[in-house]
PyMOL CGO cylinders between C-alpha atoms (Angstrom):
from pymol import cmd
from pymol.cgo import CYLINDER

trace = [
    CYLINDER, 2.22, -21.16, -49.85, 4.00, -19.13, -52.50, 0.3, 1, 1, 1, 1, 1, 1,
    CYLINDER, 4.00, -19.13, -52.50, 5.07, -15.60, -51.42, 0.3, 1, 1, 1, 1, 1, 1,
    CYLINDER, 5.07, -15.60, -51.42, 2.82, -14.18, -54.14, 0.3, 1, 1, 1, 1, 1, 1,
    CYLINDER, 2.82, -14.18, -54.14, -0.22, -16.20, -53.09, 0.3, 1, 1, 1, 1, 1, 1,
    CYLINDER, -0.22, -16.20, -53.09, -2.01, -14.70, -50.10, 0.3, 1, 1, 1, 1, 1, 1,
    CYLINDER, -2.01, -14.70, -50.10, -5.53, -15.23, -48.77, 0.3, 1, 1, 1, 1, 1, 1,
    CYLINDER, -5.53, -15.23, -48.77, -6.59, -17.21, -51.84, 0.3, 1, 1, 1, 1, 1, 1,
    CYLINDER, -6.59, -17.21, -51.84, -5.60, -14.63, -54.45, 0.3, 1, 1, 1, 1, 1, 1,
    CYLINDER, -5.60, -14.63, -54.45, -2.53, -13.76, -56.45, 0.3, 1, 1, 1, 1, 1, 1,
    CYLINDER, -2.53, -13.76, -56.45, -0.69, -10.68, -55.22, 0.3, 1, 1, 1, 1, 1, 1,
    CYLINDER, -0.69, -10.68, -55.22, 2.15, -8.89, -56.96, 0.3, 1, 1, 1, 1, 1, 1,
    CYLINDER, 2.15, -8.89, -56.96, 5.45, -9.17, -55.18, 0.3, 1, 1, 1, 1, 1, 1,
    CYLINDER, 5.45, -9.17, -55.18, 6.64, -6.45, -52.86, 0.3, 1, 1, 1, 1, 1, 1,
    CYLINDER, 6.64, -6.45, -52.86, 9.48, -4.15, -53.90, 0.3, 1, 1, 1, 1, 1, 1,
    CYLINDER, 9.48, -4.15, -53.90, 12.31, -3.76, -51.42, 0.3, 1, 1, 1, 1, 1, 1,
    CYLINDER, 12.31, -3.76, -51.42, 15.55, -1.83, -51.15, 0.3, 1, 1, 1, 1, 1, 1,
    CYLINDER, 15.55, -1.83, -51.15, 18.57, -2.40, -48.91, 0.3, 1, 1, 1, 1, 1, 1,
    CYLINDER, 18.57, -2.40, -48.91, 20.87, 0.35, -47.67, 0.3, 1, 1, 1, 1, 1, 1,
    CYLINDER, 20.87, 0.35, -47.67, 24.08, -0.50, -45.85, 0.3, 1, 1, 1, 1, 1, 1,
    CYLINDER, 24.08, -0.50, -45.85, 25.24, 2.45, -43.76, 0.3, 1, 1, 1, 1, 1, 1,
    CYLINDER, 25.24, 2.45, -43.76, 28.98, 2.12, -43.23, 0.3, 1, 1, 1, 1, 1, 1,
    CYLINDER, 28.98, 2.12, -43.23, 31.86, 4.56, -43.57, 0.3, 1, 1, 1, 1, 1, 1,
    CYLINDER, 31.86, 4.56, -43.57, 34.38, 1.76, -44.18, 0.3, 1, 1, 1, 1, 1, 1,
    CYLINDER, 34.38, 1.76, -44.18, 32.05, -0.05, -46.58, 0.3, 1, 1, 1, 1, 1, 1,
    CYLINDER, 32.05, -0.05, -46.58, 31.41, 3.12, -48.59, 0.3, 1, 1, 1, 1, 1, 1,
    CYLINDER, 31.41, 3.12, -48.59, 35.17, 3.73, -48.85, 0.3, 1, 1, 1, 1, 1, 1,
    CYLINDER, 35.17, 3.73, -48.85, 35.79, 0.14, -49.98, 0.3, 1, 1, 1, 1, 1, 1,
    CYLINDER, 35.79, 0.14, -49.98, 37.76, -0.69, -46.84, 0.3, 1, 1, 1, 1, 1, 1,
    CYLINDER, 37.76, -0.69, -46.84, 35.34, -3.41, -45.71, 0.3, 1, 1, 1, 1, 1, 1,
    CYLINDER, 35.34, -3.41, -45.71, 33.38, -5.95, -47.72, 0.3, 1, 1, 1, 1, 1, 1,
    CYLINDER, 33.38, -5.95, -47.72, 29.66, -5.51, -47.13, 0.3, 1, 1, 1, 1, 1, 1,
    CYLINDER, 29.66, -5.51, -47.13, 28.17, -8.78, -45.93, 0.3, 1, 1, 1, 1, 1, 1,
    CYLINDER, 28.17, -8.78, -45.93, 25.05, -7.47, -44.19, 0.3, 1, 1, 1, 1, 1, 1,
    CYLINDER, 25.05, -7.47, -44.19, 23.48, -5.93, -47.32, 0.3, 1, 1, 1, 1, 1, 1,
    CYLINDER, 23.48, -5.93, -47.32, 23.80, -9.14, -49.33, 0.3, 1, 1, 1, 1, 1, 1,
    CYLINDER, 23.80, -9.14, -49.33, 22.43, -11.14, -46.36, 0.3, 1, 1, 1, 1, 1, 1,
    CYLINDER, 22.43, -11.14, -46.36, 19.35, -8.89, -46.25, 0.3, 1, 1, 1, 1, 1, 1,
    CYLINDER, 19.35, -8.89, -46.25, 18.93, -9.06, -50.04, 0.3, 1, 1, 1, 1, 1, 1,
    CYLINDER, 18.93, -9.06, -50.04, 19.11, -12.85, -50.03, 0.3, 1, 1, 1, 1, 1, 1,
    CYLINDER, 19.11, -12.85, -50.03, 16.52, -13.20, -47.26, 0.3, 1, 1, 1, 1, 1, 1,
    CYLINDER, 16.52, -13.20, -47.26, 14.16, -10.70, -48.86, 0.3, 1, 1, 1, 1, 1, 1,
    CYLINDER, 14.16, -10.70, -48.86, 14.37, -12.45, -52.24, 0.3, 1, 1, 1, 1, 1, 1,
    CYLINDER, 14.37, -12.45, -52.24, 13.76, -15.83, -50.59, 0.3, 1, 1, 1, 1, 1, 1,
    CYLINDER, 13.76, -15.83, -50.59, 10.64, -14.31, -49.00, 0.3, 1, 1, 1, 1, 1, 1,
    CYLINDER, 10.64, -14.31, -49.00, 9.37, -13.21, -52.43, 0.3, 1, 1, 1, 1, 1, 1,
    CYLINDER, 9.37, -13.21, -52.43, 10.46, -9.57, -52.44, 0.3, 1, 1, 1, 1, 1, 1,
    CYLINDER, 10.46, -9.57, -52.44, 11.86, -7.99, -55.59, 0.3, 1, 1, 1, 1, 1, 1,
    CYLINDER, 11.86, -7.99, -55.59, 14.98, -6.21, -54.38, 0.3, 1, 1, 1, 1, 1, 1,
    CYLINDER, 14.98, -6.21, -54.38, 15.12, -3.21, -56.70, 0.3, 1, 1, 1, 1, 1, 1,
    CYLINDER, 15.12, -3.21, -56.70, 18.19, -1.50, -55.20, 0.3, 1, 1, 1, 1, 1, 1,
    CYLINDER, 18.19, -1.50, -55.20, 21.10, -2.14, -52.88, 0.3, 1, 1, 1, 1, 1, 1,
    CYLINDER, 21.10, -2.14, -52.88, 23.28, 0.74, -51.74, 0.3, 1, 1, 1, 1, 1, 1,
    CYLINDER, 23.28, 0.74, -51.74, 26.31, 1.26, -49.55, 0.3, 1, 1, 1, 1, 1, 1,
    CYLINDER, 26.31, 1.26, -49.55, 26.57, 4.78, -48.16, 0.3, 1, 1, 1, 1, 1, 1,
    CYLINDER, 26.57, 4.78, -48.16, 28.66, 6.44, -45.43, 0.3, 1, 1, 1, 1, 1, 1,
    CYLINDER, 28.66, 6.44, -45.43, 27.30, 7.33, -41.99, 0.3, 1, 1, 1, 1, 1, 1,
    CYLINDER, 27.30, 7.33, -41.99, 26.05, 10.69, -43.24, 0.3, 1, 1, 1, 1, 1, 1,
    CYLINDER, 26.05, 10.69, -43.24, 22.51, 11.53, -42.09, 0.3, 1, 1, 1, 1, 1, 1,
    CYLINDER, 22.51, 11.53, -42.09, 21.75, 13.89, -44.99, 0.3, 1, 1, 1, 1, 1, 1,
    CYLINDER, 21.75, 13.89, -44.99, 22.74, 11.28, -47.57, 0.3, 1, 1, 1, 1, 1, 1,
    CYLINDER, 22.74, 11.28, -47.57, 20.65, 8.63, -45.82, 0.3, 1, 1, 1, 1, 1, 1,
    CYLINDER, 20.65, 8.63, -45.82, 17.63, 10.94, -45.65, 0.3, 1, 1, 1, 1, 1, 1,
    CYLINDER, 17.63, 10.94, -45.65, 17.97, 11.71, -49.36, 0.3, 1, 1, 1, 1, 1, 1,
    CYLINDER, 17.97, 11.71, -49.36, 18.08, 8.01, -50.24, 0.3, 1, 1, 1, 1, 1, 1,
    CYLINDER, 18.08, 8.01, -50.24, 15.18, 7.07, -47.96, 0.3, 1, 1, 1, 1, 1, 1,
    CYLINDER, 15.18, 7.07, -47.96, 13.01, 9.82, -49.45, 0.3, 1, 1, 1, 1, 1, 1,
    CYLINDER, 13.01, 9.82, -49.45, 13.94, 8.80, -53.01, 0.3, 1, 1, 1, 1, 1, 1,
    CYLINDER, 13.94, 8.80, -53.01, 13.26, 5.11, -52.39, 0.3, 1, 1, 1, 1, 1, 1,
    CYLINDER, 13.26, 5.11, -52.39, 9.89, 5.83, -50.75, 0.3, 1, 1, 1, 1, 1, 1,
    CYLINDER, 9.89, 5.83, -50.75, 8.64, 8.68, -52.92, 0.3, 1, 1, 1, 1, 1, 1,
    CYLINDER, 8.64, 8.68, -52.92, 10.12, 7.98, -56.37, 0.3, 1, 1, 1, 1, 1, 1,
    CYLINDER, 10.12, 7.98, -56.37, 10.98, 4.27, -56.46, 0.3, 1, 1, 1, 1, 1, 1,
    CYLINDER, 10.98, 4.27, -56.46, 7.93, 3.50, -54.29, 0.3, 1, 1, 1, 1, 1, 1,
    CYLINDER, 7.93, 3.50, -54.29, 9.56, 0.58, -52.53, 0.3, 1, 1, 1, 1, 1, 1,
    CYLINDER, 9.56, 0.58, -52.53, 7.20, -1.23, -50.19, 0.3, 1, 1, 1, 1, 1, 1,
    CYLINDER, 7.20, -1.23, -50.19, 10.03, -1.92, -47.75, 0.3, 1, 1, 1, 1, 1, 1,
    CYLINDER, 10.03, -1.92, -47.75, 13.41, -0.31, -47.17, 0.3, 1, 1, 1, 1, 1, 1,
    CYLINDER, 13.41, -0.31, -47.17, 15.79, -1.95, -44.72, 0.3, 1, 1, 1, 1, 1, 1,
    CYLINDER, 15.79, -1.95, -44.72, 18.92, -0.28, -43.50, 0.3, 1, 1, 1, 1, 1, 1,
    CYLINDER, 18.92, -0.28, -43.50, 21.86, -2.10, -41.96, 0.3, 1, 1, 1, 1, 1, 1,
    CYLINDER, 21.86, -2.10, -41.96, 24.27, -0.36, -39.64, 0.3, 1, 1, 1, 1, 1, 1,
    CYLINDER, 24.27, -0.36, -39.64, 24.51, 2.96, -37.87, 0.3, 1, 1, 1, 1, 1, 1,
    CYLINDER, 24.51, 2.96, -37.87, 22.24, 1.98, -34.97, 0.3, 1, 1, 1, 1, 1, 1,
    CYLINDER, 22.24, 1.98, -34.97, 24.78, 1.81, -32.15, 0.3, 1, 1, 1, 1, 1, 1,
    CYLINDER, 24.78, 1.81, -32.15, 26.15, 4.30, -29.65, 0.3, 1, 1, 1, 1, 1, 1,
    CYLINDER, 26.15, 4.30, -29.65, 29.02, 5.68, -31.74, 0.3, 1, 1, 1, 1, 1, 1,
    CYLINDER, 29.02, 5.68, -31.74, 28.80, 9.40, -32.47, 0.3, 1, 1, 1, 1, 1, 1,
    CYLINDER, 28.80, 9.40, -32.47, 28.81, 8.50, -36.21, 0.3, 1, 1, 1, 1, 1, 1,
    CYLINDER, 28.81, 8.50, -36.21, 25.77, 6.21, -35.76, 0.3, 1, 1, 1, 1, 1, 1,
    CYLINDER, 25.77, 6.21, -35.76, 22.94, 8.45, -36.95, 0.3, 1, 1, 1, 1, 1, 1,
    CYLINDER, 22.94, 8.45, -36.95, 20.71, 6.00, -38.85, 0.3, 1, 1, 1, 1, 1, 1,
    CYLINDER, 20.71, 6.00, -38.85, 17.76, 6.20, -36.40, 0.3, 1, 1, 1, 1, 1, 1,
    CYLINDER, 17.76, 6.20, -36.40, 17.79, 10.00, -36.38, 0.3, 1, 1, 1, 1, 1, 1,
    CYLINDER, 17.79, 10.00, -36.38, 17.89, 10.20, -40.19, 0.3, 1, 1, 1, 1, 1, 1,
    CYLINDER, 17.89, 10.20, -40.19, 15.08, 7.63, -40.41, 0.3, 1, 1, 1, 1, 1, 1,
    CYLINDER, 15.08, 7.63, -40.41, 12.89, 9.50, -37.93, 0.3, 1, 1, 1, 1, 1, 1,
    CYLINDER, 12.89, 9.50, -37.93, 13.46, 12.73, -39.84, 0.3, 1, 1, 1, 1, 1, 1,
    CYLINDER, 13.46, 12.73, -39.84, 11.78, 11.31, -42.98, 0.3, 1, 1, 1, 1, 1, 1,
    CYLINDER, 11.78, 11.31, -42.98, 8.94, 9.49, -41.20, 0.3, 1, 1, 1, 1, 1, 1,
    CYLINDER, 8.94, 9.49, -41.20, 5.25, 10.25, -41.61, 0.3, 1, 1, 1, 1, 1, 1,
    CYLINDER, 5.25, 10.25, -41.61, 4.29, 7.78, -38.88, 0.3, 1, 1, 1, 1, 1, 1,
    CYLINDER, 4.29, 7.78, -38.88, 6.06, 5.54, -36.41, 0.3, 1, 1, 1, 1, 1, 1,
    CYLINDER, 6.06, 5.54, -36.41, 5.83, 1.74, -36.43, 0.3, 1, 1, 1, 1, 1, 1,
    CYLINDER, 5.83, 1.74, -36.43, 7.63, 1.02, -33.15, 0.3, 1, 1, 1, 1, 1, 1,
    CYLINDER, 7.63, 1.02, -33.15, 6.43, -2.56, -32.71, 0.3, 1, 1, 1, 1, 1, 1,
    CYLINDER, 6.43, -2.56, -32.71, 8.76, -3.79, -35.46, 0.3, 1, 1, 1, 1, 1, 1,
    CYLINDER, 8.76, -3.79, -35.46, 11.92, -2.46, -33.81, 0.3, 1, 1, 1, 1, 1, 1,
    CYLINDER, 11.92, -2.46, -33.81, 10.62, -3.52, -30.39, 0.3, 1, 1, 1, 1, 1, 1,
    CYLINDER, 10.62, -3.52, -30.39, 10.07, -7.09, -31.66, 0.3, 1, 1, 1, 1, 1, 1,
    CYLINDER, 10.07, -7.09, -31.66, 13.59, -7.22, -33.06, 0.3, 1, 1, 1, 1, 1, 1,
    CYLINDER, 13.59, -7.22, -33.06, 15.12, -6.04, -29.79, 0.3, 1, 1, 1, 1, 1, 1,
    CYLINDER, 15.12, -6.04, -29.79, 12.90, -8.31, -27.66, 0.3, 1, 1, 1, 1, 1, 1,
    CYLINDER, 12.90, -8.31, -27.66, 13.70, -11.45, -29.62, 0.3, 1, 1, 1, 1, 1, 1,
    CYLINDER, 13.70, -11.45, -29.62, 17.37, -10.51, -29.99, 0.3, 1, 1, 1, 1, 1, 1,
    CYLINDER, 17.37, -10.51, -29.99, 17.71, -10.34, -26.20, 0.3, 1, 1, 1, 1, 1, 1,
    CYLINDER, 17.71, -10.34, -26.20, 17.44, -14.14, -26.19, 0.3, 1, 1, 1, 1, 1, 1,
    CYLINDER, 17.44, -14.14, -26.19, 20.61, -14.21, -28.31, 0.3, 1, 1, 1, 1, 1, 1,
    CYLINDER, 20.61, -14.21, -28.31, 22.62, -11.41, -26.64, 0.3, 1, 1, 1, 1, 1, 1,
    CYLINDER, 22.62, -11.41, -26.64, 21.90, -8.91, -23.91, 0.3, 1, 1, 1, 1, 1, 1,
    CYLINDER, 21.90, -8.91, -23.91, 23.70, -6.32, -26.06, 0.3, 1, 1, 1, 1, 1, 1,
    CYLINDER, 23.70, -6.32, -26.06, 20.52, -6.17, -28.15, 0.3, 1, 1, 1, 1, 1, 1,
    CYLINDER, 20.52, -6.17, -28.15, 19.35, -3.55, -25.66, 0.3, 1, 1, 1, 1, 1, 1,
    CYLINDER, 19.35, -3.55, -25.66, 22.00, -1.23, -27.09, 0.3, 1, 1, 1, 1, 1, 1,
    CYLINDER, 22.00, -1.23, -27.09, 20.42, -1.12, -30.54, 0.3, 1, 1, 1, 1, 1, 1,
    CYLINDER, 20.42, -1.12, -30.54, 18.81, 2.23, -31.27, 0.3, 1, 1, 1, 1, 1, 1,
    CYLINDER, 18.81, 2.23, -31.27, 17.15, 1.04, -34.49, 0.3, 1, 1, 1, 1, 1, 1,
    CYLINDER, 17.15, 1.04, -34.49, 13.69, 2.38, -35.33, 0.3, 1, 1, 1, 1, 1, 1,
    CYLINDER, 13.69, 2.38, -35.33, 10.90, 1.42, -37.72, 0.3, 1, 1, 1, 1, 1, 1,
    CYLINDER, 10.90, 1.42, -37.72, 8.69, 3.95, -39.47, 0.3, 1, 1, 1, 1, 1, 1,
    CYLINDER, 8.69, 3.95, -39.47, 6.29, 4.53, -42.35, 0.3, 1, 1, 1, 1, 1, 1,
    CYLINDER, 6.29, 4.53, -42.35, 6.85, 7.12, -45.05, 0.3, 1, 1, 1, 1, 1, 1,
    CYLINDER, 6.85, 7.12, -45.05, 3.86, 7.33, -47.40, 0.3, 1, 1, 1, 1, 1, 1,
    CYLINDER, 3.86, 7.33, -47.40, 3.35, 3.66, -48.34, 0.3, 1, 1, 1, 1, 1, 1,
    CYLINDER, 3.35, 3.66, -48.34, 6.86, 2.50, -47.50, 0.3, 1, 1, 1, 1, 1, 1,
    CYLINDER, 6.86, 2.50, -47.50, 7.90, 0.70, -44.33, 0.3, 1, 1, 1, 1, 1, 1,
    CYLINDER, 7.90, 0.70, -44.33, 11.47, 1.55, -43.26, 0.3, 1, 1, 1, 1, 1, 1,
    CYLINDER, 11.47, 1.55, -43.26, 13.25, -0.71, -40.77, 0.3, 1, 1, 1, 1, 1, 1,
    CYLINDER, 13.25, -0.71, -40.77, 16.69, -0.17, -39.24, 0.3, 1, 1, 1, 1, 1, 1,
    CYLINDER, 16.69, -0.17, -39.24, 18.64, -3.37, -38.71, 0.3, 1, 1, 1, 1, 1, 1,
    CYLINDER, 18.64, -3.37, -38.71, 21.95, -3.90, -36.90, 0.3, 1, 1, 1, 1, 1, 1,
    CYLINDER, 21.95, -3.90, -36.90, 25.16, -3.93, -38.92, 0.3, 1, 1, 1, 1, 1, 1,
    CYLINDER, 25.16, -3.93, -38.92, 26.35, -7.53, -38.63, 0.3, 1, 1, 1, 1, 1, 1,
    CYLINDER, 26.35, -7.53, -38.63, 25.25, -10.16, -41.17, 0.3, 1, 1, 1, 1, 1, 1,
    CYLINDER, 25.25, -10.16, -41.17, 24.28, -12.54, -38.35, 0.3, 1, 1, 1, 1, 1, 1,
    CYLINDER, 24.28, -12.54, -38.35, 22.08, -9.90, -36.68, 0.3, 1, 1, 1, 1, 1, 1,
    CYLINDER, 22.08, -9.90, -36.68, 20.54, -8.95, -40.03, 0.3, 1, 1, 1, 1, 1, 1,
    CYLINDER, 20.54, -8.95, -40.03, 19.51, -12.57, -40.67, 0.3, 1, 1, 1, 1, 1, 1,
    CYLINDER, 19.51, -12.57, -40.67, 18.15, -13.00, -37.16, 0.3, 1, 1, 1, 1, 1, 1,
    CYLINDER, 18.15, -13.00, -37.16, 16.27, -9.69, -37.21, 0.3, 1, 1, 1, 1, 1, 1,
    CYLINDER, 16.27, -9.69, -37.21, 14.65, -10.25, -40.60, 0.3, 1, 1, 1, 1, 1, 1,
    CYLINDER, 14.65, -10.25, -40.60, 13.76, -13.78, -39.52, 0.3, 1, 1, 1, 1, 1, 1,
    CYLINDER, 13.76, -13.78, -39.52, 11.81, -12.35, -36.59, 0.3, 1, 1, 1, 1, 1, 1,
    CYLINDER, 11.81, -12.35, -36.59, 9.74, -9.87, -38.62, 0.3, 1, 1, 1, 1, 1, 1,
    CYLINDER, 9.74, -9.87, -38.62, 9.31, -10.91, -42.27, 0.3, 1, 1, 1, 1, 1, 1,
    CYLINDER, 9.31, -10.91, -42.27, 6.10, -12.92, -41.89, 0.3, 1, 1, 1, 1, 1, 1,
    CYLINDER, 6.10, -12.92, -41.89, 4.27, -10.17, -40.02, 0.3, 1, 1, 1, 1, 1, 1,
    CYLINDER, 4.27, -10.17, -40.02, 5.73, -7.43, -42.23, 0.3, 1, 1, 1, 1, 1, 1,
    CYLINDER, 5.73, -7.43, -42.23, 4.02, -8.94, -45.28, 0.3, 1, 1, 1, 1, 1, 1,
    CYLINDER, 4.02, -8.94, -45.28, 0.63, -8.44, -43.64, 0.3, 1, 1, 1, 1, 1, 1,
    CYLINDER, 0.63, -8.44, -43.64, 1.50, -4.91, -42.49, 0.3, 1, 1, 1, 1, 1, 1,
    CYLINDER, 1.50, -4.91, -42.49, 2.57, -3.93, -46.01, 0.3, 1, 1, 1, 1, 1, 1,
    CYLINDER, 2.57, -3.93, -46.01, -0.65, -5.34, -47.48, 0.3, 1, 1, 1, 1, 1, 1,
    CYLINDER, -0.65, -5.34, -47.48, -2.65, -3.26, -44.97, 0.3, 1, 1, 1, 1, 1, 1,
    CYLINDER, -2.65, -3.26, -44.97, -0.59, -0.17, -45.82, 0.3, 1, 1, 1, 1, 1, 1,
    CYLINDER, -0.59, -0.17, -45.82, -1.21, -0.56, -49.54, 0.3, 1, 1, 1, 1, 1, 1,
    CYLINDER, -1.21, -0.56, -49.54, -4.88, -1.34, -48.96, 0.3, 1, 1, 1, 1, 1, 1,
    CYLINDER, -4.88, -1.34, -48.96, -4.94, -4.98, -50.09, 0.3, 1, 1, 1, 1, 1, 1,
    CYLINDER, -4.94, -4.98, -50.09, -5.64, -6.37, -46.58, 0.3, 1, 1, 1, 1, 1, 1,
    CYLINDER, -5.64, -6.37, -46.58, -8.16, -4.89, -44.22, 0.3, 1, 1, 1, 1, 1, 1,
    CYLINDER, -8.16, -4.89, -44.22, -7.66, -6.20, -40.71, 0.3, 1, 1, 1, 1, 1, 1,
    CYLINDER, -7.66, -6.20, -40.71, -5.18, -7.69, -38.30, 0.3, 1, 1, 1, 1, 1, 1,
    CYLINDER, -5.18, -7.69, -38.30, -7.58, -9.97, -36.39, 0.3, 1, 1, 1, 1, 1, 1,
    CYLINDER, -7.58, -9.97, -36.39, -6.90, -13.67, -36.76, 0.3, 1, 1, 1, 1, 1, 1,
]
cmd.load_cgo(trace, "trace")
């Protein structure tokens, strides 16, 4: 089934944005591989990736970008990569929670649960998932491998959640 064809009717594609949160990446000291990995997977799943950004681990800057992408760009999905660990500079979850209207904890829980089969260090991820207006925001780990794995766990179900959020699907029962 084509990504635009759902439940027997044509649906416009979802808009997505990718934010890599990395001090070294923002300074040009490290090549960003996680952002492009997320962009590639989202495009393969039928999303129109309208923006990709690399920003430093600065909570105020991340909050500003999340608000802009949700409120002005009206992205259906924003994924962040990086800033979810235990380092004092890792503030992505806190910035994400600060802009949230509602929590969507099952997404982050599913990522951690399934990632535990790959590495027990998955328990150290502090990533969160939230809703701001009609935008789902999901924090992903910083490595390209973990980004691919994490998106692989959630993309199919996310499509349905986004359709419910925008009012084009009405129930979760199967």
